C-alpha positions in Angstrom: 68.2 -2.2 -178.6 65.8 0.3 -176.9 64.1 -0.1 -173.6 61.9 -2.9 -175.0 61.4 -4.4 -178.4 59.9 -1.8 -180.6 60.5 1.1 -178.2 61.4 4.2 -180.4 62.2 6.7 -177.6 65.9 6.0 -177.5 66.2 6.3 -181.3 64.2 9.5 -181.3 66.2 11.1 -178.5 69.6 10.2 -179.8 69.1 10.1 -183.6 66.9 13.1 -184.0 66.9 15.4 -180.9 70.4 15.3 -179.6 71.9 15.2 -183.1 69.8 18.2 -184.2 70.6 20.2 -181.0 74.4 19.8 -181.3 74.3 20.4 -185.0 72.6 23.7 -184.4 74.9 24.7 -181.5 77.9 23.9 -183.8 76.5 26.0 -186.6 75.9 28.9 -184.2 79.4 28.5 -182.8 78.2 28.1 -179.2 80.9 27.3 -176.7 79.9 23.9 -175.3 82.3 24.4 -172.4 80.0 27.1 -171.1 76.6 25.3 -171.3 74.5 23.0 -169.3 72.5 20.5 -171.3 68.9 20.0 -170.2 67.8 16.8 -172.1 64.9 14.5 -171.6 65.4 11.1 -170.1 64.5 8.2 -172.3 61.0 7.1 -171.0 58.3 4.9 -172.4 55.8 6.8 -174.5 52.6 7.9 -172.9 50.7 5.2 -174.9 53.1 2.4 -174.1 51.3 -0.4 -172.2 54.4 -1.8 -170.6 56.3 1.0 -168.7 60.0 1.0 -168.6 61.6 0.4 -165.2 63.8 3.1 -163.5 66.8 0.9 -164.4 65.8 0.7 -168.0 65.3 4.4 -168.2 68.7 5.1 -166.7 70.5 2.7 -168.9 68.9 4.1 -172.1 69.5 7.7 -171.0 73.1 7.1 -170.2 73.6 5.2 -173.5 72.2 8.2 -175.4 74.3 10.8 -173.6 77.5 8.8 -174.0 76.9 8.5 -177.7 75.8 12.0 -178.5 76.7 14.6 -175.8 80.1 16.0 -176.6 82.8 15.6 -173.9 83.0 19.5 -173.8 79.6 19.7 -172.2 80.3 20.1 -168.4 76.9 19.4 -166.9 73.5 17.9 -167.4 70.3 18.9 -165.6 67.1 16.9 -165.7 63.6 18.2 -165.0 60.8 15.9 -164.0 59.4 15.8 -167.5 55.9 15.6 -166.2 56.5 12.6 -164.1 56.0 12.3 -160.3 58.8 14.2 -158.6 59.9 11.1 -156.6 60.1 9.0 -159.8 62.1 11.8 -161.4 64.6 12.0 -158.6 64.9 8.3 -158.5 65.5 8.2 -162.3 68.1 10.9 -162.2 69.8 9.1 -159.3 70.0 5.9 -161.3 71.4 7.9 -164.3 74.2 9.1 -161.9 74.8 5.6 -160.6 75.0 4.2 -164.2 77.9 6.5 -164.9 76.4 9.4 -166.8 79.3 11.0 -168.8 78.9 14.4 -167.1 77.9 15.8 -163.7 74.1 15.4 -163.3 71.9 17.7 -161.2 68.3 17.6 -160.3 66.3 20.7 -160.7 62.7 20.8 -159.6 60.4 22.1 -162.3 58.9 24.7 -160.0 62.3 26.4 -159.9 62.5 26.9 -163.7 60.8 29.9 -165.1 
């Protein structure tokens, strides 16, 4: 089940995005051991009336990563994704506490070119 009944974000992230990313990396023979994954967290859509809690976001994000990020990927970095930086750090902190399958780092969006 997704964050809430009818929430498609988790399905889209895992079933479409992560699957396509790792298929393409495999086809290009990219060494997963040398990469850092920069995925989205699984948030409610912008038009969703009922927003997911930080806990719900963390649970759905960890579930997606456990199912679809190969064990060879050594690290994961989250950007704020357009959310308030405090909410972003709180969300990534929850992802760490929920047992993300890899080392998780926060990277402020202003640092990324």
